[in-house]
C-alpha positions as CSV (number, residue, x, y, z in Angstrom):
1,M,371.7,66.4,234.9
2,N,374.2,63.7,236.0
3,S,376.8,65.3,238.0
4,Q,380.3,64.2,239.1
5,F,379.7,62.9,242.6
6,K,377.4,62.2,245.5
7,L,378.0,62.4,249.2
8,A,377.4,58.8,250.0
9,S,378.3,59.1,253.6
10,L,376.0,62.0,254.4
11,T,374.2,61.7,257.7
12,L,370.4,62.1,257.3
13,V,368.0,62.6,260.1
14,A,364.3,63.3,260.5
15,A,363.2,61.0,257.6
16,A,359.9,60.3,259.3
17,M,359.2,64.0,259.4
18,L,360.1,64.4,255.7
19,S,357.8,61.5,254.8
20,A,355.0,63.1,256.8
21,C,355.1,66.5,255.0
22,G,353.7,65.3,251.7
23,G,350.4,66.5,250.4
24,G,348.9,69.0,248.1
25,S,347.2,72.3,248.1
26,N,344.7,73.4,250.8
27,P,341.4,71.5,250.6
28,S,338.4,73.6,249.7
29,S,337.4,75.8,252.6
30,D,336.3,79.3,253.5
31,D,339.8,80.2,254.7
32,P,342.1,82.2,252.5
33,P,345.1,80.3,251.1
34,P,348.5,80.8,252.8
35,A,350.4,83.7,251.4
36,R,353.2,83.1,248.8
37,G,356.4,82.0,250.5
38,T,354.6,80.9,253.7
39,L,356.8,78.4,255.5
40,E,354.8,75.2,256.2
41,L,357.7,73.2,257.5
42,G,361.4,73.9,258.1
43,L,363.9,71.4,259.7
44,L,367.5,70.3,259.9
45,A,367.5,67.2,257.8
46,G,371.2,66.2,257.9
47,A,374.8,67.2,257.8
48,A,378.0,66.6,255.9
49,T,381.4,67.2,257.4
50,A,384.2,68.8,255.5
51,D,386.1,65.5,255.4
52,Q,383.1,63.8,253.8
53,I,382.8,66.5,251.2
54,D,386.6,66.3,250.5
55,A,386.3,62.5,250.1
56,G,383.6,62.9,247.5
57,T,385.4,65.6,245.5
58,Q,388.7,63.7,245.7
59,A,387.1,60.4,244.6
60,K,385.7,62.0,241.5
61,G,388.7,64.1,240.6
62,V,387.0,67.5,240.8
63,Q,388.8,68.8,243.9
64,A,391.0,71.0,241.8
65,L,387.9,72.8,240.7
66,S,385.9,72.7,244.0
67,G,388.8,73.3,246.3
68,K,389.0,71.6,249.7
69,A,386.0,72.2,251.9
70,A,386.4,75.2,254.1
71,C,383.2,74.3,256.0
72,G,380.9,71.5,256.8
73,V,377.4,71.7,255.5
74,D,374.1,71.6,257.4
75,V,371.3,70.3,255.2
76,R,368.0,72.0,255.9
77,Y,364.7,71.4,254.2
78,V,361.8,73.8,253.8
79,Y,358.3,73.1,252.6
80,Y,356.4,76.2,251.5
81,W,353.4,77.7,249.7
82,T,353.7,79.2,246.2
83,R,351.4,79.6,243.2
84,D,350.8,77.5,240.0
85,P,350.5,79.1,236.6
86,Q,346.8,79.9,237.2
87,G,347.6,81.6,240.4
88,N,346.2,78.7,242.6
89,P,348.0,77.9,245.8
90,A,350.4,75.0,245.5
91,T,353.1,73.5,247.7
92,A,356.8,73.0,246.9
93,S,360.0,72.3,248.7
94,A,363.7,73.4,248.7
95,A,367.0,72.3,250.1
96,V,368.8,74.9,252.2
97,L,372.5,74.2,252.4
98,V,374.2,76.1,255.2
99,P,377.9,76.4,256.0
100,S,379.0,75.0,259.4
101,G,382.2,75.2,261.3
102,T,384.4,77.7,263.2
103,A,386.2,79.4,260.3
104,A,385.2,82.9,259.6
105,V,383.9,82.0,256.1
106,C,381.5,79.5,257.7
107,T,379.9,81.8,260.4
108,G,377.9,84.9,260.8
109,N,375.9,86.4,257.9
110,R,376.7,84.6,254.6
111,P,375.8,85.5,251.0
112,V,372.9,83.5,249.6
113,L,373.0,81.6,246.3
114,L,369.6,80.9,244.9
115,Y,370.3,77.9,242.7
116,A,368.1,76.4,240.0
117,H,368.6,72.7,239.1
118,G,368.7,71.0,235.7
119,T,366.0,68.9,234.1
120,T,365.0,65.7,235.8
121,T,362.1,63.3,235.1
122,D,362.3,61.8,238.6
123,Q,359.2,62.9,240.6
124,A,361.0,62.1,243.9
125,F,363.9,64.5,243.1
126,N,365.0,66.4,246.2
127,M,368.1,68.5,246.3
128,A,368.3,68.0,250.1
129,Q,369.1,64.2,249.6
130,L,372.8,64.7,249.1
131,S,373.5,61.0,249.4
132,T,371.5,60.3,246.3
133,N,371.2,63.6,244.5
134,A,374.3,64.3,242.4
135,E,373.4,67.9,241.6
136,G,372.7,68.7,245.3
137,S,376.1,67.3,246.3
138,L,377.8,69.3,243.6
139,V,376.4,72.6,244.8
140,A,377.1,71.7,248.4
141,A,380.8,71.1,247.6
142,F,381.2,74.1,245.3
143,Y,379.3,76.7,247.2
144,A,378.0,75.8,250.7
145,A,381.3,74.2,251.7
146,Q,383.0,77.5,250.6
147,G,380.8,79.8,252.7
148,F,377.7,80.4,250.7
149,I,374.2,79.6,251.9
150,V,372.5,77.7,249.0
151,V,368.7,77.8,248.6
152,A,367.8,75.2,245.9
153,P,364.1,74.8,245.2
154,N,363.0,71.4,243.9
155,Y,360.3,73.1,241.8
156,M,356.6,72.4,241.8
157,G,355.7,68.9,240.8
158,Y,358.7,67.3,242.4
159,D,359.4,65.8,245.8
160,R,356.3,66.4,248.0
161,S,354.8,69.2,246.0
162,G,351.1,69.1,245.6
163,L,351.1,70.0,241.9
164,Q,350.6,67.0,239.6
165,Y,352.8,68.3,236.8
166,T,355.8,70.7,236.6
167,P,355.7,74.2,235.0
168,Y,358.7,73.3,232.9
169,L,360.5,76.3,231.2
170,N,357.6,78.6,232.2
171,A,359.7,81.6,232.8
172,E,357.3,83.7,234.9
173,N,356.0,80.8,237.1
174,S,359.4,79.3,237.6
175,A,360.6,82.6,239.0
176,I,357.6,82.8,241.4
177,D,358.5,79.4,242.7
178,M,362.2,80.4,243.2
179,I,361.3,83.6,244.9
180,D,358.8,81.9,247.3
181,G,361.4,79.2,248.1
182,L,363.9,82.0,249.0
183,R,361.3,83.7,251.2
184,A,360.6,80.4,253.1
185,A,364.3,79.6,253.4
186,K,365.0,83.0,254.9
187,T,362.1,82.7,257.4
188,H,363.5,79.3,258.5
189,L,367.1,80.4,258.7
190,N,366.3,83.6,260.6
191,A,364.3,81.6,263.2
192,E,366.4,78.4,263.5
193,S,370.0,78.8,262.2
194,A,373.0,80.4,263.8
195,V,374.3,81.2,260.4
196,K,372.1,83.9,258.8
197,P,371.4,85.0,255.3
198,S,373.0,88.3,254.4
199,A,371.5,90.8,251.9
200,K,373.9,89.6,249.2
201,L,371.8,87.6,246.7
202,L,373.5,85.6,243.9
203,I,371.5,83.5,241.4
204,A,372.8,80.6,239.4
205,G,371.4,77.5,237.7
206,Y,372.4,74.8,235.1
207,S,370.5,73.7,232.0
208,Q,366.8,74.1,232.7
209,G,368.1,75.8,235.8
210,G,370.0,78.3,233.6
211,H,366.7,79.4,232.1
212,V,365.1,79.5,235.5
213,A,368.0,81.5,237.0
214,M,367.8,84.1,234.2
215,A,364.1,84.3,234.5
216,T,364.4,84.8,238.2
217,Q,366.8,87.6,237.9
218,K,364.5,89.3,235.4
219,V,361.4,89.0,237.5
220,I,363.2,90.0,240.8
221,E,364.7,93.1,239.2
222,R,361.4,94.0,237.5
223,D,358.9,93.2,240.3
224,Y,360.6,92.6,243.6
225,A,363.4,95.2,243.8
226,S,362.0,96.6,247.1
227,E,362.4,93.1,248.6
228,F,365.5,91.7,247.1
229,T,368.6,93.1,245.4
230,V,370.4,90.8,243.0
231,T,374.1,91.1,243.6
232,A,375.2,88.9,240.5
233,A,373.9,86.1,238.4
234,A,375.5,83.2,236.5
235,P,373.2,81.2,234.3
236,M,374.9,78.1,232.8
237,S,374.1,76.2,229.7
238,G,370.4,77.3,229.6
239,P,367.9,77.4,226.8
240,Y,367.4,81.2,226.8
241,N,366.4,81.4,223.1
242,L,363.6,78.9,223.3
243,V,361.9,79.9,220.1
244,K,365.1,79.5,218.1
245,L,365.7,76.1,219.7
246,G,362.1,75.1,218.7
247,D,362.7,76.3,215.1
248,T,366.0,74.4,215.0
249,I,364.5,71.1,216.3
250,T,361.5,71.2,214.0
251,S,363.8,72.0,211.0
252,G,365.6,68.7,211.6
253,T,368.5,69.3,214.0
254,V,367.1,67.5,217.1
255,N,369.0,68.0,220.3
256,A,369.9,65.0,222.5
257,G,367.2,64.5,225.1
258,A,364.4,66.0,223.1
259,T,362.0,63.0,223.6
260,L,362.2,63.8,227.4
261,F,362.1,67.5,227.2
262,L,359.1,67.8,224.8
263,P,356.5,66.0,227.0
264,L,357.6,68.2,229.9
265,M,357.3,71.3,227.8
266,L,354.1,70.5,226.0
267,T,352.3,69.6,229.3
268,S,353.7,72.7,231.0
269,Y,352.4,75.0,228.3
270,Q,349.1,73.2,227.9
271,K,348.4,73.7,231.6
272,A,349.5,77.3,231.5
273,Y,347.9,78.5,228.4
274,G,345.3,75.8,227.5
275,N,345.7,76.1,223.8
276,I,348.6,74.0,222.7
277,Y,346.3,71.1,221.6
278,S,342.7,70.0,221.8
279,A,343.8,66.4,222.6
280,P,347.2,64.8,223.1
281,S,346.7,62.9,219.9
282,D,347.0,66.3,218.1
283,V,350.7,66.3,218.9
284,Y,351.8,62.8,219.9
285,Q,351.9,59.7,217.7
286,S,349.1,57.2,218.5
287,Q,351.3,54.8,220.6
288,F,352.3,57.6,222.9
289,A,349.2,59.8,223.0
290,A,347.4,58.0,225.9
291,T,350.2,58.5,228.4
292,A,352.5,61.3,227.2
293,E,350.5,64.2,228.8
294,T,350.9,62.8,232.3
295,L,354.2,61.0,231.8
296,F,356.5,63.4,233.7
297,P,357.6,63.8,236.4
298,S,357.5,60.1,236.9
299,K,358.1,57.5,239.6
300,E,359.4,55.1,237.0
301,S,362.8,55.2,235.5
302,I,363.4,56.2,231.8
303,T,364.4,52.6,231.1
304,Q,361.1,51.3,232.5
305,L,359.1,53.8,230.5
306,I,360.9,52.7,227.3
307,Q,360.3,49.1,228.1
308,E,356.6,49.8,228.6
309,G,356.4,51.6,225.2
310,K,355.7,55.0,226.7
311,L,358.8,56.6,225.1
312,P,360.6,55.8,221.8
313,A,363.2,53.2,222.1
314,D,366.1,55.5,221.2
315,P,369.2,55.8,223.5
316,T,370.0,59.2,222.1
317,F,366.5,60.5,222.9
318,T,366.3,62.3,219.5
319,K,363.5,60.2,217.8
320,L,361.0,63.0,217.7
321,F,359.6,62.6,214.2
322,G,358.9,59.9,211.5
323,T,358.0,56.3,212.0
324,G,358.2,55.3,215.7
325,G,358.9,59.0,216.7
326,L,357.2,60.8,219.6
327,L,355.4,63.6,217.7
328,T,353.2,63.6,214.6
329,D,354.1,65.0,211.3
330,T,351.0,67.3,211.5
331,F,352.5,68.9,214.6
332,R,355.8,69.4,212.8
333,T,354.3,71.0,209.7
334,G,352.0,73.2,211.7
335,Y,354.7,74.3,214.1
336,P,355.6,77.7,212.4
337,T,352.1,79.2,213.1
338,S,351.3,77.1,216.2
339,N,350.4,78.2,219.7
340,F,353.3,76.1,220.9
341,R,355.7,78.3,219.0
342,K,354.0,81.4,220.5
343,A,354.5,79.8,223.9
344,L,358.2,79.4,223.2
345,Q,358.4,83.0,222.2
346,T,356.7,84.1,225.4
347,N,359.2,82.2,227.4
348,T,362.3,83.2,225.4
349,L,364.6,85.3,227.6
350,L,365.7,88.0,225.2
351,G,364.7,91.6,225.0
352,W,365.3,92.5,228.7
353,T,368.4,94.1,230.3
354,P,369.9,92.8,233.5
355,K,370.8,95.4,236.2
356,A,373.2,93.3,238.2
357,P,376.4,91.8,236.8
358,V,375.9,88.6,234.8
359,A,378.3,85.9,233.5
360,L,377.3,83.1,231.2
361,C,378.9,79.7,230.7
362,G,378.6,76.6,228.5
363,G,380.3,74.4,226.0
364,A,380.3,75.1,222.3
365,N,379.8,71.4,221.4
366,D,376.8,70.9,223.7
367,P,374.4,68.4,222.0
368,T,371.6,69.0,224.4
369,V,371.3,72.8,224.9
370,F,372.9,74.3,221.8
371,F,375.5,77.0,222.5
372,F,373.7,79.6,220.4
373,N,371.5,80.1,223.4
374,T,374.4,81.5,225.3
375,T,375.9,83.6,222.5
376,D,372.4,84.9,221.5
377,A,371.8,86.1,225.1
378,Q,375.2,87.7,225.2
379,A,374.6,89.5,221.9
380,D,371.1,90.6,223.0
381,F,372.3,92.1,226.2
382,G,375.2,93.7,224.4
383,S,372.8,95.3,221.9
384,R,371.5,97.4,224.8
385,G,374.9,98.2,226.3
386,K,375.1,95.4,228.9
387,A,378.4,93.7,228.4
388,V,378.2,90.0,229.6
389,P,381.0,87.5,229.3
390,A,380.0,84.2,227.7
391,S,382.5,81.5,228.7
392,N,383.0,78.7,226.2
393,L,384.8,75.8,227.9
394,E,386.3,74.9,224.6
395,S,388.1,78.3,224.3
396,A,390.5,79.8,226.8
397,A,390.1,83.2,225.0
398,S,386.4,83.3,225.9
399,M,387.3,83.0,229.6
400,S,390.0,85.8,229.6
401,W,387.7,87.9,231.9
402,A,388.6,85.5,234.7
403,G,392.4,86.0,234.2
404,A,394.8,84.2,231.9
405,T,395.8,81.6,234.5
406,T,392.2,80.6,235.3
407,A,391.2,80.6,231.7
408,A,394.1,78.3,230.7
409,T,393.5,76.0,233.7
410,I,389.8,75.7,233.0
411,A,390.2,75.1,229.3
412,G,393.0,72.6,229.8
413,G,391.1,70.8,232.5
414,F,388.0,70.5,230.4
415,A,390.1,69.1,227.5
416,Q,391.7,66.6,229.8
417,A,388.3,65.6,231.1
418,K,387.0,65.0,227.6
419,A,390.1,63.0,226.7
420,A,389.8,60.8,229.8
421,T,386.1,60.1,229.0
422,S,387.0,59.1,225.5
423,A,389.9,56.9,226.6
424,A,387.7,55.2,229.2
425,A,385.4,54.2,226.4
426,G,388.2,52.9,224.2
427,G,388.7,55.9,222.0
428,G,387.7,56.3,218.4
429,A,384.0,56.3,217.6
430,A,383.1,54.8,220.9
431,G,385.1,57.5,222.7
432,A,383.5,60.3,220.7
433,A,380.1,58.9,221.5
434,A,381.0,58.7,225.2
435,V,382.1,62.4,225.2
436,Q,378.9,63.3,223.4
437,G,376.8,61.5,226.0
438,A,378.6,63.0,229.0
439,Y,379.1,66.5,227.6
440,H,376.0,68.3,228.9
441,G,375.2,66.4,232.1
442,T,378.6,65.4,233.5
443,L,381.5,67.2,231.8
444,V,380.4,70.8,231.7
445,P,378.8,71.4,235.1
446,P,381.8,71.3,237.4
447,F,383.8,73.6,235.2
448,C,381.0,76.1,234.7
449,N,380.3,76.1,238.4
450,A,383.9,76.8,239.2
451,L,383.8,79.8,236.9
452,A,380.5,80.9,238.4
453,R,381.8,80.8,241.9
454,G,384.9,82.7,241.0
455,F,382.7,85.3,239.3
456,F,380.6,85.6,242.4
457,Q,383.6,85.9,244.7
458,S,385.1,88.7,242.5
459,V,381.8,90.6,242.5
460,L,381.4,90.2,246.3
461,A,385.0,91.3,246.9
462,S,384.4,94.5,244.8
463,Q,381.4,95.6,246.9
464,P,381.3,96.9,250.5
C-alpha cells in the first residue's frame, strides 16, 4: 500500500537496540517455548510532535480528512512471541503508537486500535519507522494523533521476525499474530507508558489488513471473549470472499497486483497445509519455478526482481497466464478442483456473524481488491440479521449512515482527488491510467480511514 505521506522529520532513537533484537525462534533446548504474546523487548523508539504531523498532512493535502493533530505521538516498538501455522514458536514485532501531550484526549486511559496493514513485499517493513513507512505515518496521523493508542503488528516474516515466510491471508494464523501483538503491547504499555490502554478495543485494517482485521474480530469473539471485548471494527478494501476472487481471476479477470499476491498466497498455503503442490514447477512457469516459492518477503525491490527475471515484466502485475506469465496453464485448468481453491474457501470470511458493530469501506472501481468482496460480506452478514454499512467512496448515498454532510464531503473529496491525479498525468488515457494505478494504494486509504475513525468515535460516544 502506498499511502499519502510520511513523517520525514520523525525523531528516531535506539536504532542500535532495534538492530540487536533480530533473530528467530528459540534454539532447540529442553526449555518450553515462551508463551504466546510474551514480550521479548519493548522500547520507546522515537517521537513525532503535533507540528511534525501537521506538516506532513498539510504537505500531502489530507489534513481536511485527518484533522490537525490533537496530540504528539510516541513511537514504541515491541518484539514478541507468537505461533506459526504449525503451532511452532515464532517471533514477530509491532509498532505501538501512543498519544502524547497535555490535552485530555492525549492522556490517561485511551482506546486501543488494533490495526492490520496492507500487502507489502518488503521484508524490512516496520510500521514503527514512521519516517519511511507511509502506512505507519498515515495511522499515526489519523488515529494516534487524535487520541487512540495504535497497535500495528508487522506480521510474521517481516522486520525482525524469525519466520522465513509470511502467513499471507491465512485467516486463523493472522489473527493469532494480531492477538499476540496486542498482548505484548499491553504488557509493555502497562509497565512503561504513562498513557495506558483502556478496555475499549477497536479493530481496523486496509487491503490484506482488511482481511486480517475481519479475521481477528471473528477469532477474538469466538475464542478470546474472556480476555478481550471488541468495541467496533472497520475492515477496509479487504479480500473477504477469497474463493470468489480466485474464481474470478482464473476465469480471466485478473486483478492488478496478482503477480505479487499469488506467490505470497501460494507459499503461505503450501506452508500451512502442505498440499498445494508437490513442487513449485506444478504451478509456476519454468522461468519462475526455481525462485517463486521463496521470493517474498524480499530484501530486493520489485524493480530488481523484474530485472533479474524473477517476476513477469509487466507494470500492471496482471500477467498471470499464457506465454511469459507467472503460472502454468495446468494450474489454471486444474484450479476448480484444486487444494488451492479449497484453501481459499477455508480462508474466506463469510458464514460468521459479528457481535460488535462493523462498518465496511472501499471503492467500487478498485482494480486490485474487487469491490464485490465488500458487498458480499455486507450481504452475508445481513442474511443473518447483522446490518453493516458498506461505504462506496464513489457514492454519497452509501455513506448516508455517517450523516449527509460527511457523506457529501467524502464523496466530493474523493472525486476531486481522482480528478487531480488524472490532471497531473495529463488527462485522457494517461490520466485514467494514473487513477487506476493510484486507486487502491493511494486514493482510497485516507478517505476510508476518515470514515473508520468517525465510525469508531460515534460508537465510543454511544457507550459508557
